[in-house]
C-alpha positions as CSV (number, residue, x, y, z in Angstrom):
1,R,-46.1,89.4,-2.1
2,K,-45.6,85.7,-1.5
3,A,-48.2,85.7,1.3
4,I,-50.7,87.5,-1.0
5,L,-50.1,84.9,-3.8
6,E,-50.6,82.1,-1.3
7,V,-54.0,83.5,-0.4
8,H,-55.1,83.8,-4.1
9,V,-53.9,80.3,-5.1
10,K,-56.1,78.6,-2.5
11,G,-58.6,76.4,-4.3
12,K,-56.7,76.6,-7.6
13,P,-54.9,73.6,-9.1
14,L,-51.3,74.8,-8.6
15,A,-48.6,72.4,-9.9
16,A,-46.5,71.0,-7.1
17,A,-43.2,72.2,-8.7
18,V,-44.3,75.8,-8.6
19,D,-42.4,78.0,-6.1
20,L,-44.4,81.1,-5.3
21,E,-41.3,82.8,-3.9
22,T,-39.9,82.8,-7.5
23,V,-43.1,84.4,-8.7
24,A,-43.0,86.9,-5.9
25,K,-39.5,87.9,-6.9
26,E,-40.6,88.5,-10.5
27,T,-43.4,90.9,-9.5
28,P,-41.8,93.9,-7.8
29,G,-44.3,96.8,-7.7
30,F,-47.4,94.6,-8.1
31,S,-50.3,95.6,-5.9
32,G,-52.5,93.0,-4.1
33,A,-55.1,93.4,-7.0
34,D,-52.4,92.9,-9.6
35,L,-51.3,89.7,-7.9
36,A,-54.9,88.5,-7.7
37,N,-55.4,89.2,-11.4
38,L,-52.1,87.4,-12.1
39,I,-53.3,84.2,-10.6
40,N,-56.6,84.4,-12.4
41,E,-54.8,85.1,-15.7
42,A,-52.6,82.1,-15.1
43,A,-55.6,79.9,-14.4
44,I,-57.3,81.0,-17.7
45,L,-54.1,80.3,-19.6
46,A,-53.9,76.8,-18.1
47,A,-57.5,76.1,-19.1
48,R,-56.9,77.3,-22.6
49,R,-53.9,75.0,-22.9
50,N,-55.9,72.0,-21.5
51,R,-53.7,71.7,-18.5
52,K,-54.9,70.1,-15.3
53,D,-52.9,72.4,-13.2
54,I,-51.2,75.8,-13.3
55,T,-47.5,75.5,-14.0
56,L,-44.7,78.1,-13.7
57,Q,-45.0,78.6,-17.4
58,E,-48.5,79.9,-17.1
59,L,-47.5,82.2,-14.2
60,E,-44.5,83.5,-16.2
61,D,-46.8,84.2,-19.2
62,A,-49.3,85.9,-16.9
63,V,-46.6,88.2,-15.5
64,D,-45.6,89.1,-19.1
65,R,-49.2,89.9,-20.0
66,T,-49.6,92.0,-16.9
67,I,-46.5,94.0,-17.6
68,A,-46.4,94.3,-21.4
69,G,-49.9,93.3,-22.5
70,P,-51.1,90.3,-24.6
71,E,-49.2,89.0,-27.6
72,R,-50.3,90.5,-30.9
73,K,-49.8,87.4,-33.0
74,S,-51.8,88.9,-35.9
75,R,-49.3,91.7,-36.4
76,V,-47.2,91.1,-39.5
77,I,-43.8,92.7,-39.8
78,S,-41.1,92.5,-42.5
79,S,-37.9,90.6,-42.0
80,K,-36.0,93.9,-42.0
81,E,-38.2,95.4,-39.2
82,K,-37.8,92.2,-37.2
83,E,-34.1,92.5,-37.4
84,M,-34.2,96.1,-36.3
85,F,-36.5,95.3,-33.4
86,A,-34.0,92.5,-32.4
87,Y,-31.0,94.9,-32.5
88,H,-32.9,97.5,-30.5
89,E,-33.8,95.1,-27.7
90,S,-30.4,93.6,-27.8
91,G,-29.0,97.1,-27.2
92,H,-31.0,97.4,-24.0
93,A,-30.0,94.0,-22.8
94,L,-26.3,94.1,-23.5
95,T,-26.0,97.6,-22.0
96,A,-27.7,96.4,-18.9
97,R,-25.4,93.4,-18.7
98,M,-22.3,95.6,-18.7
99,L,-23.4,98.1,-16.1
100,P,-22.9,97.4,-12.3
101,N,-26.0,99.3,-11.2
102,A,-28.4,98.1,-13.8
103,D,-31.0,95.5,-12.9
104,P,-30.3,92.0,-14.4
105,V,-32.0,91.1,-17.6
106,H,-34.7,88.4,-17.1
107,K,-36.2,88.1,-20.6
108,V,-35.9,89.7,-24.1
109,S,-38.5,89.3,-26.7
110,I,-39.4,90.6,-30.1
111,V,-43.0,89.2,-30.0
112,A,-45.2,92.3,-30.4
113,R,-47.3,93.3,-27.4
114,R,-49.6,96.4,-27.3
115,M,-47.8,99.0,-29.5
116,M,-44.4,97.5,-28.8
117,G,-42.4,95.6,-31.4
118,G,-40.2,94.2,-28.7
119,W,-39.5,94.5,-25.0
120,T,-36.9,93.7,-22.4
121,R,-37.8,92.6,-18.8
122,F,-35.5,93.3,-15.9
123,L,-35.6,91.6,-12.5
124,P,-34.3,93.5,-9.5
125,T,-32.1,91.4,-7.2
126,E,-33.6,93.1,-4.1
127,E,-36.4,95.3,-2.9
128,R,-35.5,99.0,-3.1
129,H,-36.9,101.9,-1.2
130,L,-34.1,104.3,-2.1
131,L,-32.4,104.8,-5.5
132,T,-28.9,106.3,-6.0
133,K,-27.6,108.6,-8.7
134,S,-25.4,105.8,-10.0
135,Q,-28.5,103.6,-10.5
136,F,-30.3,106.4,-12.3
137,E,-27.3,107.0,-14.6
138,D,-27.1,103.3,-15.5
139,S,-30.8,103.1,-16.1
140,L,-30.5,106.0,-18.5
141,A,-27.8,104.3,-20.4
142,V,-29.9,101.1,-20.6
143,L,-32.9,103.2,-21.9
144,L,-30.7,104.7,-24.6
145,G,-29.1,101.4,-25.5
146,G,-31.8,100.6,-28.0
147,R,-31.4,103.8,-30.0
148,V,-27.6,103.4,-29.9
149,A,-27.7,99.9,-31.2
150,E,-29.8,101.1,-34.2
151,E,-27.3,103.8,-35.0
152,I,-24.3,101.5,-34.7
153,T,-25.8,98.7,-36.8
154,F,-27.9,100.5,-39.4
155,K,-26.4,104.0,-39.4
156,E,-30.0,105.2,-39.0
157,M,-32.5,106.2,-36.3
158,T,-36.1,104.9,-36.1
159,T,-39.2,105.8,-34.2
160,G,-38.8,102.7,-32.1
161,A,-37.0,104.7,-29.4
162,Q,-39.8,107.2,-28.8
163,H,-40.9,105.7,-25.5
164,D,-37.3,105.2,-24.3
165,L,-36.5,108.8,-25.0
166,E,-39.6,110.0,-23.2
167,Q,-38.7,108.0,-20.1
168,A,-35.1,109.1,-20.2
169,T,-36.0,112.8,-20.5
170,K,-38.4,112.5,-17.6
171,L,-35.9,110.7,-15.4
172,A,-33.0,113.1,-16.2
173,R,-35.3,116.1,-15.5
174,K,-36.4,114.6,-12.2
175,M,-32.7,114.1,-11.3
176,V,-32.1,117.8,-11.7
177,T,-35.4,119.4,-10.5
178,E,-36.7,117.0,-7.9
179,Y,-33.8,114.9,-6.5
180,G,-31.0,117.6,-6.3
181,M,-28.5,115.5,-8.3
182,S,-27.0,118.2,-10.4
183,K,-23.5,119.3,-9.4
184,K,-24.0,122.6,-11.2
185,L,-27.4,123.6,-9.8
186,G,-26.9,122.0,-6.4
187,P,-29.1,120.1,-3.9
188,R,-32.4,122.0,-4.3
189,I,-35.8,121.4,-5.8
190,F,-37.0,123.5,-8.7
191,G,-40.8,124.1,-9.2
192,Q,-43.5,123.9,-6.5
193,R,-45.8,121.0,-7.3
194,Q,-49.4,120.8,-6.2
195,E,-51.0,117.5,-5.8
196,L,-54.5,116.1,-5.4
197,V,-53.8,114.4,-2.1
198,F,-56.7,111.9,-2.3
199,L,-55.5,110.8,-5.7
200,G,-51.8,111.0,-5.1
201,R,-51.4,112.6,-8.5
202,E,-49.6,115.8,-9.5
203,I,-51.8,118.3,-11.2
204,S,-49.7,121.4,-11.6
205,E,-46.3,122.9,-11.2
206,Q,-45.6,126.5,-10.2
207,R,-42.3,127.8,-11.6
208,D,-40.2,129.5,-8.9
209,Y,-37.0,130.1,-10.9
210,S,-35.7,132.5,-13.5
211,D,-35.4,132.1,-17.3
212,K,-31.6,131.7,-16.8
213,I,-32.1,128.8,-14.3
214,A,-34.6,127.3,-16.7
215,Q,-32.0,127.3,-19.4
216,E,-29.4,125.8,-17.0
217,I,-31.9,123.0,-16.1
218,D,-32.3,122.2,-19.8
219,E,-28.6,122.1,-20.3
220,E,-28.1,119.8,-17.3
221,V,-30.8,117.5,-18.5
222,H,-29.1,117.4,-21.9
223,N,-25.7,116.7,-20.3
224,I,-27.0,113.9,-18.2
225,I,-28.7,112.2,-21.2
226,Q,-25.7,112.8,-23.4
227,K,-23.4,111.2,-20.8
228,A,-25.7,108.1,-20.7
229,Y,-25.8,108.0,-24.5
230,N,-22.0,108.0,-24.6
231,T,-21.9,105.2,-22.0
232,A,-24.2,103.0,-24.0
233,K,-22.3,103.8,-27.2
234,R,-18.9,102.9,-25.6
235,I,-20.3,99.5,-24.4
236,L,-22.1,98.5,-27.6
237,T,-19.2,99.6,-29.9
238,A,-16.8,97.6,-27.8
239,N,-19.1,94.5,-27.9
240,K,-20.4,94.5,-31.5
241,G,-19.8,90.8,-31.7
242,K,-22.0,90.0,-28.7
243,L,-24.6,92.5,-29.9
244,K,-24.8,90.7,-33.3
245,H,-24.9,87.3,-31.7
246,L,-27.8,88.3,-29.4
247,A,-29.8,89.9,-32.2
248,E,-29.4,86.9,-34.4
249,E,-30.6,84.6,-31.6
250,L,-33.6,86.9,-31.0
251,V,-34.5,86.8,-34.7
252,A,-34.3,83.0,-34.7
253,H,-36.1,82.3,-31.4
254,E,-38.1,85.6,-30.8
255,T,-37.9,85.2,-27.0
256,L,-34.8,84.6,-24.9
257,N,-35.0,83.8,-21.2
258,E,-32.3,84.2,-18.5
259,P,-30.5,80.9,-19.1
260,D,-30.3,81.7,-22.9
261,L,-28.9,85.1,-22.1
262,D,-26.4,83.8,-19.7
263,K,-24.9,81.6,-22.4
264,I,-24.7,84.4,-24.9
265,F,-23.2,86.8,-22.3
266,E,-20.7,84.2,-21.0
267,G,-17.4,85.9,-20.2
268,L,-18.9,89.4,-20.0
269,A,-18.7,91.2,-16.6
270,P,-20.2,94.6,-15.6
271,Q,-17.8,97.5,-15.9
272,P,-17.8,100.7,-13.9
273,T,-19.4,103.7,-15.6
274,S,-16.9,106.2,-16.9
275,S,-17.2,109.6,-15.1
């Protein structure tokens, strides 16, 4: 990615202090076209800000826009909803901080983008081509951390967790039906999937298992999600003070970067997931 970025910054006024390796590390999964658009977006932002060159701030903001969409500054929310968004995102971030197989939290924000009231950006420490069951389990706990934080703090559930629940359900089902990670059902794949090879997209699934197995799949998916929920609840209940501190800082500043988070999380170390 660094080499691709170097190609696309040629002829553009890049600030001398910018390290493209840092930008490359922040863009896992970006295609060549994504990286080209990123540089163009950063150049546009620099021009709008009347800067003579493109700084790391423009590149960071361009990454955020590419991942989460443009800021919706016109969106007006109540102070109560702002607080709820802050606790929700803090739940994701604090859960991730406490799990050994979760990606480090790079940024947390409650500035609205697209349909999101807030978002948390993670930054993998290394390129991965294989994922483990432990990584999936910790990812599920992080996904559910937002909902758990709402319940712990407000004794209530909101619609804010819809996308998280959708992702968690899909991931847990894949663990069972595609990756053979269910102890009960064993190392096999359930369902024959047909794909449009030239598009690389799944178009249909042929069920090749009984109603009894279908029920067991649903039960395993439920068990995996419930275990992750319990993990997030254990972490956030034990660290209510940090959760409150993080949420209050988010309400005050709206966006927290890695150095800010490190100060808030000082003294916290990842803990093994309970089996």
